[in-house]
Every structure is written in structure tokens, then in C-alpha cells.
C-alpha positions, 0 to 999 in steps of 0.5 A: 659367443664362447663355443668351448664345447666340442662339436661334430666338426672338431671330432669328424676325423674320428668317424671311420668310413669302414666303421660298423655299428655294434650289434645293439645299435644294429638291432635298434636301427632295424627296429627303427626301420619298420617305420618305412615299411611299405615305402618303396623309395626307402633306402635302409642300411645298418647305418642309415635309413631314408624314407618318404615323410609327408612329401619330404625325405627324412634320414636317420643316421648313426655315426661313431663318436668315441668321445669322453665327456667332461664328467667322465662318461663315454659317448660311443655313437650319435644318432641324427635325424635330418629332414631337408625342407625349402618352405622357409627359404625366403625367411631370414635365418633369424626369423626361423626363431619364430617358426621354431615356436611350433617345434615338436621333435626337431628344430629348423636349422640353416646350414652354412650353405643356406640350406634348411633342415629339421634336425634332431640329435641323440648321443648314445653312451656305451653303457646305454644298452637297456635305454637304447632298446627300451627308450631311445629306439621308439623315441627316435622312430616316432620323433622322425615321423613327427619331424614335419609337424612343427614346421607345418603348424608354423606354415599354417598358423593363420589357417582355420582349416588346418588343425589336429584333426588334419593329421589325426595322430594316434590318441591326438584327441585323448587327454594327455597321457602324462599325468600326476604320477609322471610329474611326481616321479620327475619332481622326486628325482629332481629334488634329489639332485638339489633342484627347486621344483614343484609338481601338479596333476597337470605339469611340473616347474623347475628352476635351474641355476644360472649363477653358481649357488642359485636356487630360486628366483623367489629368493632373488637368485638368477635361474632359468625356468622350465615349465612342463605342461600336459594341458597345452595342446599343440595346434597340429599334433593335438594333446601330449606334453609341452615343455619350455625352458626360459633363460633369465636374460633380457635380449633385444628381439633381434639379438634373441632371434640371432642367439636362438639360431646360433644355439640350434646350430651349436646343439645340432652340431654338438656331440657332448650335448643333451638329446635334442628334441625341440628347438631354441626359439623367440616369441615374436615381439619378445626378447625372451630366449626359450627352448621348446618342444612338444611330444604328442601322446604317441610318444608317451613313456613313463619317465620321459617327463623326468628325462626331458627335465634333466636334459633341459637342465644340461641345456641351460648350463650349455646355454650359459657357457655358449652365451657367456656373461651379458 
């Protein structure tokens, strides 16, 4: 694979050990830390928060980046959510691609030493002060709390005794909070950028060019397809917003699983990559490579359907470069 994008490994030398977050980021981390209230085992600083989460330990950390992107913006910091786990240690790495079909806000990723963790990442731009306070802070806090939901659903996928009523997340049994206004807003913004898309009261479909100049598969173009759905509950999280980006490539099942693992590792180690809340995965018995995620109702904010769509558009371009020509 062509891994031309800069990753954490190649910029880690820029992370200063004596670095202190800027005031806006300190305020964000302190607000995020409220999710650990009552946890006597929690360890909280302005750079890192570690707390007990469904019998595991989740860490939210922030690091200095100072990286100019290819389109001229400046990534000042990177937030990472990481929850180590051992339940799938007997799986081959490729089989994690099937586990990740149940992803909510993070991917199960295996590191070079063979350890597994659920990982989410978020680049923070220097001009993102308002978004950091209003969008990213609650998003990171809630995504961290939900880290274990996807792997728990995968581990209990054949059990009739485990379902949304087991966790009883806030508003899990209410209709999805994402509706027609969310999808119309997303459609309008996407069309302004030239993407072929359609919206309905229950969702959104978008095509992203896989080849230069492509617009829609309806006219024979090669495109990746994003589906955003408010009518597809998660088996453990209940109602919310499901999204799935399918790449227009036919793999063997083994190759799709391997590519999913590599893309998850690439994105979670990356810096100039879109917010990573979901996972690359492969349906069992299928050669389709997809990025999926699920945001329960408790993560609702107006405009997030559009955010997710634009992030997936960037993700499609990255996958095209990483995978290369086939």
C-alpha cells in the first residue's frame, strides 16, 4: 500500500515533553473530565484523563502537533481516545474487521506488539476555538463513554439476552433525533461542494468520486457510496444515526479484512486525517470494504450528519491513495 500521508510516528519528534495545552484546550479537557466524576480511580490532568469504563480503563489524551495540512490549514493538536481490551486477543487481526462491523465511536485496532485497543482520534485546528467548545468537547466525552458498546455488541451478537435495554443509554428507545432537517441541511451543503446526493426524512446518500471527474455511478462513474440512516438501530446502543461508506472495489474476503485492519491502523496513527469515530470493516463472506459507525441519540447535535458526510468524503480520498490502483 502507498502510505504517503504523514502519520504520528513521523511527527512524534515534534511533541514536546514540556508542552502545555493552550487555555481553550485546557477548558475543553476539564469539561470532558466531568464524565469521570465519582470515579475514585480516575487520573486527571490538563493533558490526559483516565477513568473506569465498563470494567476497562479509557484514556483521553491531547498532544501537540503543529502540522500544516496539504490544503494549507494548521493542525495544532490531536485528541486520542484509547481503551485497551483483551476479549478478542485469540482472533487473527483480519477477523477484527468483522468485529468492527458493530462499531459505534471507535475501532478495535491491533498494535505492532499484538495488543488490542478501541481507538478514536480527532485533529484540532488552530482556528477551531468555537467548534472545540461547542462540538468537539461533548463529542469526545460521549464518544469515550460509548467506546465499549461496539465490541460488547460483537461479543454478544448471538445472545438474545443482551440488547439495548441492557445498557439503557439515554433516549435509546426514542425515535432517532436525526431527522429531515438534518439531512436536508447536509444535502444542501454537500451539493454546494459538487457532490451527488439525495436526502429523505430518514437519511442521506452521497457519492464521492473514486476517479478524477467522477460524479455518479448512475452514469457509469466509479464512486464510493455513503449511506446515513436514522432508521437502523444498533443492536446494543438502540436508536440514533448509522453511517456506512462503501468503497467501489471488489476484494477477496481475506484481502478486504487485511485492508480494513491496515486502514484502521493508518487512520488512528495519522495526523492529517479526518476525525475517526467508527471503523473500517468487512462483512463476513463479502469482499466489500466499508467504514461504519453509529452515534446513539445521546450524541445528537444539529449539523453532525453533515460533518460525518464531509469526514467520509475525506476518508474516501485517503483510502484511494492508501489502497492505490487495483
